[in-house]
C-alpha angles and dihedrals in degrees: 000000000000093000092053093046093047092048091048092052092047094049092046090053092048091049092050091047093052091048093050093046092052099044105034135052099254114182120239102254095198092054092048091049092050090049093051091046091052092049092048092051091048092051092046093051092045096053099035117126112251116255117253117240109224104201 
């Protein structure tokens, strides 16, 4: 009974996901993640302490 219930829940989730992706403007998560990562790197490089030169 667990296999049937698990399969039903999985297939229902897949069906809902496909419906939502086709009918609504869902943002591209990978593109958003890459944008946030770029901004975080830029902020980190901008506000980083300068390295000391040990001469």
